[in-house]
All heavy atoms as an XYZ file, in Angstrom:
803
protein
N     -25.377     -3.063     16.277
C     -25.200     -3.894     15.152
C     -23.608     -4.186     15.027
O     -22.803     -3.168     15.019
C     -25.825     -3.333     13.863
C     -25.476     -4.358     12.695
S     -25.859     -3.631     11.105
C     -27.612     -3.752     11.048
N     -23.231     -5.368     14.883
C     -21.894     -5.644     14.661
C     -21.569     -6.430     13.367
O     -22.307     -7.412     13.077
C     -21.376     -6.600     15.891
C     -20.048     -7.031     15.810
C     -19.736     -7.769     17.128
N     -18.286     -8.319     16.968
C     -17.653     -8.964     17.840
N     -18.155     -9.130     18.947
N     -16.415     -9.254     17.640
N     -20.741     -5.885     12.669
C     -20.298     -6.490     11.486
C     -18.958     -7.155     11.680
O     -17.987     -6.586     11.998
C     -20.179     -5.430     10.384
C     -19.813     -6.043      9.017
C     -21.466     -4.745     10.201
N     -18.846     -8.444     11.215
C     -17.614     -9.282     11.231
C     -17.021     -9.572      9.871
O     -17.950     -9.991      8.998
C     -17.856    -10.538     12.074
C     -18.043    -10.337     13.579
C     -17.996    -11.586     14.371
O     -17.255    -12.469     13.915
O     -18.711    -11.597     15.380
N     -15.936     -9.279      9.604
C     -15.290     -9.670      8.288
C     -14.335    -10.797      8.544
O     -13.381    -10.615      9.284
C     -14.615     -8.363      7.735
C     -14.029     -8.775      6.397
C     -15.595     -7.281      7.513
N     -14.549    -11.821      7.810
C     -13.589    -12.967      7.991
C     -12.743    -12.988      6.738
O     -13.215    -13.300      5.572
C     -14.353    -14.247      8.138
C     -15.392    -14.300      9.248
N     -14.836    -14.465     10.494
C     -16.664    -14.295      9.424
C     -15.794    -14.449     11.323
N     -16.917    -14.359     10.659
N     -11.479    -12.648      6.915
C     -10.526    -12.636      5.832
C      -9.497    -13.810      6.011
O      -8.988    -14.022      7.144
C      -9.663    -11.293      5.836
C      -8.673    -11.260      4.782
C     -10.684    -10.182      5.769
N      -9.328    -14.555      4.925
C      -8.509    -15.760      5.025
C      -7.198    -15.669      4.177
O      -7.367    -14.974      3.024
C      -9.268    -17.024      4.630
C     -10.518    -17.162      5.396
N     -10.520    -17.724      6.590
C     -11.778    -16.810      5.241
C     -11.685    -17.746      7.211
N     -12.571    -17.200      6.339
N      -6.163    -16.211      4.515
C      -4.875    -16.197      3.694
C      -4.996    -17.409      2.832
O      -5.985    -18.014      2.712
C      -3.753    -16.345      4.615
C      -3.507    -17.538      5.501
O      -4.336    -18.451      5.409
N      -2.608    -17.605      6.346
N      -3.867    -17.676      2.010
C      -3.970    -18.672      1.006
C      -4.044    -20.138      1.530
O      -4.416    -20.982      0.884
C      -2.652    -18.611      0.137
C      -1.406    -18.885      0.884
C      -0.254    -18.703     -0.050
N       1.016    -18.699      0.832
C       2.210    -18.277      0.497
N       2.284    -17.807     -0.786
N       3.191    -18.436      1.054
N      -3.699    -20.284      2.765
C      -3.928    -21.592      3.585
C      -5.312    -21.837      4.242
O      -5.598    -22.821      4.641
C      -2.819    -21.762      4.624
C      -1.480    -21.640      4.055
N      -1.002    -22.580      3.161
C      -0.484    -20.699      4.166
C       0.185    -22.154      2.886
N       0.575    -21.069      3.491
N      -6.185    -20.710      4.114
C      -7.523    -20.852      4.673
C      -7.598    -20.372      6.120
O      -8.553    -20.521      6.771
N      -6.577    -19.891      6.777
C      -6.411    -19.339      8.053
C      -6.884    -18.011      8.087
O      -6.656    -17.096      7.242
C      -5.013    -19.476      8.682
C      -4.544    -20.939      8.637
O      -5.293    -21.893      8.956
O      -3.253    -21.108      8.432
N      -7.609    -17.640      9.122
C      -8.151    -16.250      9.466
C      -7.029    -15.274      9.739
O      -5.972    -15.674     10.480
C      -9.146    -16.205     10.530
C     -10.509    -16.824     10.125
C     -11.506    -16.736     11.219
N     -11.723    -15.357     11.549
C     -12.484    -15.063     12.615
N     -13.028    -15.914     13.309
N     -12.664    -13.677     12.797
N      -7.036    -14.080      9.173
C      -6.030    -13.121      9.416
C      -6.670    -11.770      9.809
O      -7.904    -11.745      9.472
C      -5.078    -12.854      8.173
C      -4.188    -14.080      7.868
C      -5.791    -12.563      6.968
N      -5.991    -10.906     10.424
C      -6.530     -9.594     10.740
C      -6.584     -8.650      9.545
O      -5.644     -8.450      8.931
C      -5.564     -9.009     11.893
C      -6.148     -7.666     12.481
O      -7.411     -7.396     12.176
O      -5.383     -7.111     13.071
N      -7.798     -8.161      9.235
C      -7.958     -7.301      8.029
C      -7.514     -5.816      8.317
O      -7.389     -5.078      7.371
C      -9.453     -7.302      7.645
C     -10.134     -7.634      8.967
C      -9.197     -8.512      9.774
N      -7.227     -5.410      9.529
C      -6.964     -4.014      9.799
C      -5.741     -3.518      9.176
O      -5.771     -2.511      8.686
C      -7.041     -3.825     11.368
C      -6.573     -2.396     11.763
C      -8.460     -4.087     11.747
N      -4.618     -4.219      9.184
C      -3.363     -3.643      8.465
C      -3.629     -3.352      7.094
O      -3.264     -2.425      6.374
C      -2.280     -4.715      8.775
C      -2.772     -5.339     10.040
C      -4.284     -5.385      9.969
N      -4.356     -4.214      6.342
C      -4.710     -4.183      4.923
C      -5.503     -2.930      4.706
O      -5.167     -2.115      3.934
C      -5.342     -5.348      4.449
C      -5.888     -5.324      3.015
C      -5.045     -5.115      1.916
C      -7.243     -5.186      2.852
C      -5.547     -4.936      0.759
C      -7.801     -4.958      1.472
C      -6.837     -4.842      0.492
N      -6.559     -2.777      5.510
C      -7.532     -1.598      5.353
C      -6.824     -0.275      5.543
O      -7.012      0.688      4.858
C      -8.649     -1.826      6.352
C      -9.639     -2.965      5.986
C     -10.694     -3.107      7.015
C     -10.142     -2.850      4.603
N      -5.884     -0.137      6.699
C      -5.136      0.923      6.890
C      -4.173      1.342      5.709
O      -4.074      2.455      5.278
C      -4.358      0.842      8.310
C      -3.480      2.025      8.405
C      -5.281      0.752      9.338
N      -3.470      0.411      5.254
C      -2.593      0.546      4.273
C      -3.319      0.923      2.876
O      -2.856      1.927      2.212
C      -1.823     -0.885      3.916
O      -1.110     -1.228      5.029
C      -0.805     -0.674      2.744
N      -4.468      0.348      2.518
C      -5.190      0.827      1.414
C      -5.760      2.212      1.494
O      -5.698      2.930      0.614
C      -6.306     -0.217      1.135
C      -7.371      0.325      0.059
C      -5.616     -1.469      0.646
N      -6.188      2.606      2.831
C      -6.586      3.896      3.022
C      -5.480      4.931      2.848
O      -5.726      6.111      2.244
N      -4.372      4.661      3.355
C      -3.189      5.538      3.124
C      -2.801      5.730      1.718
O      -2.523      6.689      1.196
C      -1.975      5.098      4.037
C      -2.305      5.436      5.612
C      -0.773      5.788      3.673
C      -1.373      4.788      6.517
N      -2.809      4.567      0.949
C      -2.496      4.554     -0.431
C      -3.433      5.431     -1.284
O      -3.113      6.159     -2.137
C      -2.464      3.079     -1.028
N      -4.766      5.228     -0.811
C      -5.924      6.060     -1.430
C      -5.680      7.495     -1.332
O      -5.632      8.291     -2.251
C      -7.200      5.720     -0.971
C      -8.246      6.487     -1.568
C      -8.825      6.288     -2.821
C      -8.875      7.594     -0.840
C      -9.910      6.891     -3.287
C      -9.925      8.317     -1.336
C     -10.319      7.982     -2.726
N      -5.171      7.819     -0.069
C      -5.080      9.224      0.267
C      -3.891      9.851     -0.461
O      -3.983     10.873     -1.134
C      -4.643      9.389      1.725
O      -5.844      8.876      2.456
C      -4.485     10.963      2.184
N      -2.662      9.184     -0.542
C      -1.537      9.630     -1.187
C      -1.789      9.716     -2.741
O      -1.511     10.702     -3.400
C      -0.342      8.915     -0.848
C       0.267      9.370      0.358
C       0.339      8.518      1.523
C       0.934     10.514      0.367
C       0.884      8.981      2.629
C       1.527     10.999      1.632
C       1.470     10.222      2.679
N      -2.181      8.566     -3.305
C      -2.364      8.498     -4.740
C      -3.424      9.383     -5.261
O      -3.101     10.171     -6.330
C      -2.716      6.986     -5.115
N      -4.558      9.577     -4.660
C      -5.604     10.481     -5.335
C      -5.548     11.825     -4.785
O      -6.346     12.701     -5.215
C      -6.725      9.738     -5.160
C      -7.010      8.551     -5.942
C      -8.276      7.774     -5.688
C      -6.837      8.821     -7.525
N      -4.755     12.132     -3.804
C      -4.507     13.501     -3.354
C      -3.320     14.197     -3.961
O      -3.585     15.313     -4.541
C      -4.392     13.609     -1.727
O      -5.444     13.200     -1.078
N      -2.270     13.586     -3.876
C      -1.129     14.134     -4.593
C      -0.787     13.690     -6.057
O      -0.071     14.430     -6.687
C       0.134     13.762     -3.652
C       0.209     14.260     -2.255
C       0.023     13.378     -1.256
C       0.208     15.545     -2.039
C      -0.077     13.800      0.075
C       0.075     16.081     -0.761
C      -0.051     15.266      0.265
O      -0.092     15.602      1.610
N      -1.286     12.541     -6.374
C      -1.118     12.117     -7.670
C      -1.563     13.029     -8.798
O      -0.621     13.346     -9.688
N      -2.679     13.548     -8.880
C      -3.076     14.366     -9.903
C      -2.345     15.742    -10.019
O      -1.974     16.238    -11.079
C      -4.656     14.682     -9.767
C      -4.996     13.542     -8.925
C      -3.852     13.078     -8.057
N      -2.017     16.255     -8.842
C      -1.270     17.572     -8.712
C       0.138     17.334     -9.284
O       0.618     18.043    -10.228
C      -1.101     17.970     -7.276
C      -2.467     18.318     -6.754
C      -0.251     19.252     -7.262
C      -2.523     18.584     -5.292
N       0.794     16.157     -9.028
C       2.180     15.944     -9.564
C       2.035     15.582    -11.064
O       2.986     15.866    -11.774
C       2.888     14.993     -8.708
C       3.368     15.646     -7.503
C       2.877     15.526     -6.317
C       4.732     16.187     -7.619
C       3.389     16.196     -5.175
C       5.342     16.805     -6.446
C       4.705     16.783     -5.278
O       5.227     17.367     -4.249
N       0.930     14.956    -11.516
C       0.869     14.592    -12.825
C       0.731     15.839    -13.605
O       1.281     15.934    -14.782
N      -0.077     16.760    -13.118
C      -0.156     18.178    -13.814
C       1.172     18.893    -13.870
O       1.386     19.653    -14.928
C      -1.224     19.034    -13.249
C      -2.603     18.487    -13.260
C      -3.645     19.372    -12.482
C      -3.132     18.379    -14.811
N       1.922     18.762    -12.839
C       3.165     19.424    -12.858
C       4.135     18.747    -13.772
O       5.112     19.380    -14.397
C       3.835     19.485    -11.466
O       4.188     18.279    -11.039
N       4.050     17.567    -14.213
C       4.837     16.814    -15.059
C       4.419     16.998    -16.570
O       4.894     16.560    -17.494
C       4.914     15.238    -14.770
C       5.886     14.830    -13.813
C       5.502     14.251    -12.633
C       7.302     15.177    -13.893
C       6.398     13.721    -11.712
C       8.260     14.619    -13.107
C       7.718     14.056    -11.822
O       8.724     13.596    -10.940
N       3.198     17.783    -16.602
C       2.704     18.094    -18.027
C       1.617     17.204    -18.457
O       1.320     17.340    -19.622
N       1.138     16.321    -17.623
C      -0.040     15.456    -18.137
C      -1.313     16.129    -18.072
O      -1.423     17.176    -17.371
C      -0.065     14.206    -17.157
C       1.154     13.164    -17.176
C       0.933     12.207    -16.028
C       1.262     12.715    -18.540
N      -2.330     15.740    -18.852
C      -3.672     16.266    -18.678
C      -4.332     15.780    -17.378
O      -3.825     14.870    -16.802
C      -4.476     15.915    -19.988
O      -4.483     14.445    -19.944
C      -3.804     16.378    -21.204
N      -5.354     16.460    -16.990
C      -6.032     16.101    -15.898
C      -6.628     14.608    -16.042
O      -6.427     13.821    -15.068
C      -7.092     17.045    -15.497
C      -7.834     16.680    -14.121
C      -6.875     16.764    -12.937
C      -9.025     17.791    -14.039
N      -7.280     14.230    -16.980
C      -7.695     12.868    -17.082
C      -6.538     11.737    -17.075
O      -6.776     10.762    -16.437
C      -8.582     12.697    -18.472
C      -8.978     14.310    -18.692
C      -7.706     15.130    -18.193
N      -5.514     12.183    -17.775
C      -4.380     11.184    -17.705
C      -3.739     11.200    -16.352
O      -3.472     10.005    -15.780
C      -3.317     11.668    -18.772
N      -3.684     12.247    -15.654
C      -3.180     12.224    -14.372
C      -4.024     11.572    -13.378
O      -3.546     10.768    -12.546
C      -3.057     13.707    -13.840
O      -2.519     13.814    -12.630
N      -5.351     11.667    -13.532
C      -6.240     10.902    -12.577
C      -6.247      9.656    -12.964
O      -6.324      8.646    -11.915
C      -7.759     11.416    -12.818
C      -8.026     12.647    -12.149
C      -9.342     13.310    -12.582
C      -7.878     12.590    -10.634
N      -6.196      8.968    -14.173
C      -5.977      7.653    -14.576
C      -4.754      7.143    -13.948
O      -4.778      5.891    -13.518
C      -6.060      7.503    -16.032
N      -3.621      7.770    -14.098
C      -2.302      7.264    -13.625
C      -2.431      7.100    -12.081
O      -1.885      6.209    -11.550
C      -1.212      8.160    -14.066
C       0.097      7.613    -13.892
C       0.346      6.339    -14.596
C       1.150      8.636    -14.321
N      -3.019      8.049    -11.414
C      -3.125      8.004     -9.945
C      -4.064      6.815     -9.561
O      -3.788      6.188     -8.530
C      -3.788      9.345     -9.384
O      -2.864     10.304     -9.729
N      -5.035      6.497    -10.290
C      -6.007      5.395    -10.012
C      -5.323      4.245    -10.174
O      -5.317      3.146     -9.410
C      -7.273      5.550    -10.814
O      -7.902      6.739    -10.508
C      -8.178      4.489    -10.464
N      -4.403      4.089    -11.181
C      -3.624      2.847    -11.503
C      -2.637      2.556    -10.424
O      -2.470      1.553    -10.074
C      -2.915      3.010    -12.856
C      -2.128      1.864    -13.377
C      -2.988      0.602    -13.598
C      -1.385      2.189    -14.629
N      -2.016      3.785     -9.997
C      -1.027      3.619     -8.832
C      -1.758      3.127     -7.565
O      -1.219      2.254     -6.844
C      -0.305      4.987     -8.489
N      -2.924      3.646     -7.344
C      -3.767      3.098     -6.132
C      -4.206      1.664     -6.272
O      -3.979      0.867     -5.281
C      -4.971      4.035     -5.872
C      -5.943      3.299     -4.947
C      -5.653      3.232     -3.588
C      -7.213      2.990     -5.423
C      -6.649      2.791     -2.805
C      -8.093      2.400     -4.527
C      -7.858      2.196     -3.234
N      -4.483      1.174     -7.462
C      -4.775     -0.156     -7.679
C      -3.630     -1.118     -7.457
O      -3.753     -2.086     -6.900
C      -5.465     -0.356     -9.173
N      -2.453     -0.614     -8.006
C      -1.196     -1.407     -7.860
C      -0.863     -1.492     -6.400
O      -0.393     -2.561     -5.889
C      -0.144     -0.807     -8.618
N      -0.985     -0.438     -5.616
C      -0.629     -0.455     -4.173
C      -1.506     -1.369     -3.425
O      -1.255     -2.037     -2.542
C      -0.678      1.002     -3.609
N      -2.827     -1.285     -3.925
C      -3.917     -2.171     -3.233
C      -3.519     -3.646     -3.413
O      -3.671     -4.582     -2.620
C      -5.198     -1.843     -3.681
O      -5.550     -0.552     -3.484
C      -6.354     -2.700     -3.069
N      -3.226     -3.976     -4.690
C      -2.740     -5.353     -5.090
C      -1.551     -5.896     -4.375
O      -1.562     -7.046     -3.718
C      -2.579     -5.573     -6.505
N      -0.607     -4.958     -4.195
C       0.674     -5.323     -3.423
C       0.209     -5.515     -1.991
O       0.811     -6.507     -1.265
C       1.752     -4.257     -3.632
C       2.874     -4.443     -2.600
C       2.195     -4.345     -4.959
N      -0.496     -4.660     -1.356
C      -0.965     -4.741      0.102
C      -1.775     -5.967      0.206
O      -1.470     -6.671      1.298
C      -1.726     -3.457      0.479
N      -2.570     -6.368     -0.616
C      -3.368     -7.621     -0.509
C      -2.401     -8.762     -0.409
O      -2.642     -9.688      0.305
C      -4.354     -7.711     -1.615
C      -5.199     -8.952     -1.415
C      -6.175     -9.126     -0.565
C      -4.980    -10.168     -2.231
C      -7.062    -10.329     -0.423
C      -5.533    -11.126     -2.135
C      -6.712    -11.356     -1.140
O      -7.382    -12.543     -1.122
N      -1.556     -8.771     -1.458
C      -0.505     -9.880     -1.586
C       0.185    -10.143     -0.273
O       0.411    -11.175      0.327
C       0.393     -9.805     -2.746
C       1.343    -10.824     -2.912
C       0.896    -12.226     -3.227
O      -0.243    -12.287     -3.844
N       1.572    -13.271     -3.056
N       0.776     -9.021      0.210
C       1.640     -9.136      1.496
C       0.934     -9.268      2.764
O       1.412     -9.828      3.662
C       2.444     -7.734      1.577
C       3.500     -7.693      0.313
C       4.670     -8.678      0.470
O       5.015     -9.009      1.454
N       4.916     -9.315     -0.671
N      -0.225     -8.510      2.966
C      -0.857     -8.470      4.281
C      -2.016     -9.412      4.383
O      -2.502     -9.580      5.587
C      -1.361     -7.066      4.417
C      -0.282     -5.994      4.533
C      -0.885     -4.590      4.580
C       0.734     -6.236      5.650
N      -2.597     -9.936      3.237
C      -3.698    -10.879      3.398
C      -3.291    -12.257      2.848
O      -3.353    -13.198      3.506
C      -4.945    -10.303      2.599
C      -6.150    -11.313      2.685
C      -5.417     -9.206      3.366
N      -2.887    -12.329      1.653
C      -2.740    -13.685      1.062
C      -1.559    -14.409      1.643
O      -1.631    -15.628      1.810
C      -2.499    -13.468     -0.542
C      -2.329    -14.774     -1.321
C      -2.846    -14.698     -2.708
N      -2.410    -15.794     -3.383
C      -3.115    -16.866     -3.372
N      -4.284    -16.963     -2.640
N      -2.844    -17.997     -4.096
N      -0.375    -13.647      1.877
C       0.782    -14.376      2.346
C       0.908    -14.127      3.974
O       1.986    -14.343      4.488
C       2.078    -13.773      1.699
S       2.155    -14.225     -0.080
N      -0.055    -13.758      4.612
C       0.011    -13.406      6.112
C      -0.048    -14.676      6.790
O      -0.796    -15.640      6.462
C      -1.156    -12.551      6.428
N       0.716    -14.723      7.870
C       0.530    -15.976      8.822
C      -0.675    -15.794      9.624
O      -1.290    -14.750      9.746
C       1.791    -15.679      9.731
C       2.077    -14.283      9.645
C       1.758    -13.792      8.375
N      -1.187    -16.910      9.990
C      -2.418    -16.851     10.796
C      -2.204    -16.097     12.108
O      -1.144    -16.050     12.560
C      -2.867    -18.335     11.084
C      -1.589    -19.038     10.848
C      -0.652    -18.230      9.950
N      -3.430    -15.788     12.752
C      -3.284    -14.939     14.141
C      -2.727    -15.912     15.100
O      -1.910    -15.333     15.965
C      -4.737    -14.629     14.478
C      -5.448    -13.529     13.632
C      -6.667    -13.310     14.137
C      -4.575    -12.272     13.794
N      -2.750    -17.174     15.199
C      -2.198    -17.999     16.184
C      -0.798    -18.514     15.895
O      -0.359    -19.371     16.570
C      -3.184    -19.055     16.477
C      -3.392    -19.971     15.193
O      -2.975    -19.631     14.199
O      -4.145    -21.075     15.482
N      -0.072    -17.922     14.845
C       1.161    -18.421     14.447
C       2.164    -17.986     15.478
O       3.344    -18.467     15.370
C       1.370    -17.960     13.030
N       1.957    -16.930     16.241
C       3.016    -16.432     17.155
C       3.825    -15.247     16.624
O       3.447    -14.931     15.422
N       4.659    -14.658     17.244
C       5.405    -13.651     16.636
C       6.427    -14.016     15.669
O       6.975    -15.142     15.546
C       6.269    -13.035     17.926
C       6.300    -14.236     18.838
C       5.149    -15.063     18.576
N       6.697    -13.103     14.728
C       7.533    -13.380     13.540
C       9.002    -13.342     13.975
O       9.270    -12.501     14.998
C       7.308    -12.425     12.418
C       5.935    -12.534     11.610
C       5.977    -11.399     10.547
C       6.014    -13.753     10.870
N       9.792    -13.941     13.510
C      11.295    -13.721     13.852
C      11.779    -12.280     13.387
O      11.206    -11.792     12.598
C      12.085    -14.950     13.012
C      11.199    -15.292     12.051
C       9.818    -15.010     12.509
N      12.738    -11.804     14.064
C      13.241    -10.380     13.805
C      13.751    -10.219     12.282
O      13.638     -9.129     11.863
C      14.185    -10.098     14.804
C      14.591    -11.322     15.523
C      13.540    -12.383     15.232
N      14.333    -11.152     11.696
C      15.059    -10.981     10.533
C      14.139    -10.451      9.411
O      14.300     -9.538      8.737
C      15.856    -12.269     10.090
N      12.896    -11.175      9.248
C      12.038    -10.753      8.143
C      11.425     -9.464      8.442
O      11.042     -8.616      7.573
C      10.910    -11.851      8.105
C      11.522    -13.098      8.738
C      12.511    -12.584      9.723
N      11.215     -9.151      9.751
C      10.583     -7.902     10.182
C      11.464     -6.698      9.735
O      11.138     -5.724      9.184
C      10.098     -7.772     11.518
C       9.062     -8.810     11.779
C       8.575     -8.580     13.211
N       9.586     -8.676     14.184
C       9.464     -8.670     15.533
N       8.242     -8.624     16.118
N      10.547     -8.670     16.395
N      12.852     -6.962     10.050
C      13.847     -5.917      9.882
C      13.951     -5.785      8.273
O      14.059     -4.750      7.677
C      15.133     -6.205     10.278
C      16.272     -5.418      9.863
C      15.071     -6.054     11.960
N      13.845     -6.867      7.422
C      14.074     -6.794      6.004
C      12.847     -5.957      5.427
O      12.979     -5.138      4.584
C      14.105     -8.197      5.553
C      14.290     -8.203      4.033
C      14.363     -9.629      3.476
O      14.586    -10.708      4.436
O      14.374     -9.890      2.282
N      11.752     -6.283      5.964
C      10.524     -5.621      5.407
C      10.527     -4.087      5.756
O      10.223     -3.181      5.021
C       9.225     -6.092      5.998
C       8.667     -7.292      5.446
C       7.360     -7.713      6.047
N       6.939     -8.958      5.567
C       5.654     -9.477      5.693
N       4.975     -8.933      6.660
N       5.408    -10.453      5.185
N      11.102     -3.750      7.113
C      11.207     -2.365      7.416
C      12.303     -1.709      6.459
O      12.159     -0.538      6.115
C      11.680     -2.176      8.869
C      11.850     -0.910      9.462
C      10.443     -0.216      9.423
C      12.209     -1.010     10.824
N      13.373     -2.350      6.169
C      14.410     -1.818      5.268
C      13.787     -1.549      3.918
O      14.010     -0.466      3.247
C      15.536     -2.688      5.189
C      16.587     -2.404      4.239
C      17.411     -1.104      4.721
C      17.704     -3.485      4.112
N      13.032     -2.487      3.307
C      12.422     -2.276      2.017
C      11.365     -1.072      2.069
O      11.180     -0.269      1.240
C      11.829     -3.533      1.584
C      12.730     -4.557      1.089
C      12.555     -5.906      1.340
C      13.992     -4.150      0.380
C      13.458     -6.771      0.949
C      14.776     -5.194     -0.129
C      14.551     -6.549      0.233
O      15.392     -7.410     -0.117
N      10.600     -1.077      3.085
C       9.620      0.004      3.192
C      10.339      1.439      3.346
O       9.918      2.426      2.797
C       8.724     -0.212      4.607
N      11.463      1.516      4.101
C      12.219      2.787      4.179
C      12.848      3.125      2.704
O      12.910      4.330      2.505
N      13.319      2.243      2.015
C      13.740      2.406      0.721
C      12.834      2.942     -0.219
O      12.911      3.831     -1.020
C      14.560      1.170      0.175
C      15.868      0.816      0.791
S      16.743     -0.736      0.419
C      16.084     -1.201     -1.063
N      11.649      2.419     -0.074
C      10.451      2.671     -0.953
C       9.998      4.123     -0.673
O       9.606      4.861     -1.580
N       9.979      4.344      0.724
C       9.577      5.786      0.983
C      10.663      6.779      0.610
O      10.296      7.899      0.102
C       9.536      5.741      2.571
C       8.954      7.141      3.175
C       7.659      7.538      2.650
C       9.003      7.129      4.698
N      11.865      6.380      0.693
C      12.969      7.350      0.102
C      12.730      7.688     -1.402
O      12.857      8.656     -1.838
N      12.403      6.609     -2.125
C      12.318      6.716     -3.569
C      11.073      7.584     -3.832
O      11.009      8.429     -4.667
C      12.158      5.361     -4.266
C      11.533      5.439     -5.674
C      13.431      4.646     -4.356
N      10.003      7.366     -3.066
C       8.747      8.155     -3.132
C       9.040      9.677     -2.819
O       8.638     10.562     -3.524
C       7.697      7.672     -2.240
C       6.482      8.419     -2.318
C       5.692      8.183     -3.554
C       5.507      7.928     -1.112
N       9.748      9.904     -1.799
C      10.137     11.336     -1.387
C      10.918     12.018     -2.596
O      10.676     13.149     -3.010
C      10.810     11.403     -0.107
C       9.921     10.988      0.948
C      11.471     12.725      0.109
C      10.458     10.915      2.391
N      11.952     11.289     -3.196
C      12.659     11.876     -4.197
C      11.861     11.991     -5.520
O      12.072     13.132     -6.045
C      14.019     10.870     -4.553
C      14.586     11.320     -5.867
C      14.917     10.892     -3.415
N      11.007     11.076     -5.762
C      10.080     11.311     -6.968
C       9.165     12.461     -6.699
O       8.850     13.146     -7.664
C       9.307      9.973     -7.183
N       8.774     12.781     -5.566
C       7.867     13.810     -5.298
C       8.607     15.255     -5.256
O       8.013     16.183     -5.484
C       7.013     13.649     -4.038
C       6.020     12.671     -3.916
C       5.586     12.519     -2.381
C       4.952     12.853     -4.861
N       9.877     15.151     -5.095
C      10.625     16.539     -5.156
C      11.074     16.855     -6.411
O      11.550     17.963     -6.772
C      11.792     16.355     -4.162
O      12.662     15.355     -4.403
C      11.248     16.300     -2.623
N      11.172     15.889     -7.413
C      11.588     16.185     -8.756
C      10.980     17.338     -9.519
O      11.575     18.175    -10.000
C      11.739     14.902     -9.567
C      12.074     15.215    -11.002
C      12.810     13.911     -9.110
N       9.677     17.302     -9.397
C       9.077     18.463    -10.167
C       9.253     19.856     -9.531
O       9.020     20.798    -10.087
C       7.505     18.129    -10.169
C       7.382     16.818     -9.567
C       8.681     16.420     -8.996
N       9.733     19.784     -8.243
C       9.819     21.193     -7.560
C      11.289     21.773     -7.886
O      11.461     22.892     -7.558
C       9.641     20.954     -6.061
C       8.376     20.377     -5.601
C       8.316     20.120     -4.209
C       7.270     21.360     -5.951
N      12.127     21.024     -8.569
C      13.477     21.551     -8.790
C      13.470     22.470     -9.903
O      12.823     22.666    -10.818
C      14.383     20.385     -9.135
C      14.591     19.422     -8.035
C      15.511     18.238     -8.377
C      15.270     20.174     -6.762
């Protein structure tokens, strides 16, 4: 049995759903694995910590959908120019740096 998922961007062109699914899976893993533990270390209750982690996962999913599905170029658009790719990589690196610093604050 083969299941096909047709995902379309805002222009109606088909896009590859795999990057979105991988990003959402990683966001789920980080948000709901580490989020409650760090919420408890910041002094939040377990329900509040779980709610905040779920909210962070929902926000990450919305951002991933916007970037990887809604604003994605179609599959036949060809390669992207290097400038936007480097800019996205820079922003991703800065976001990862902020995340690492935020995760080490409770350990100090």
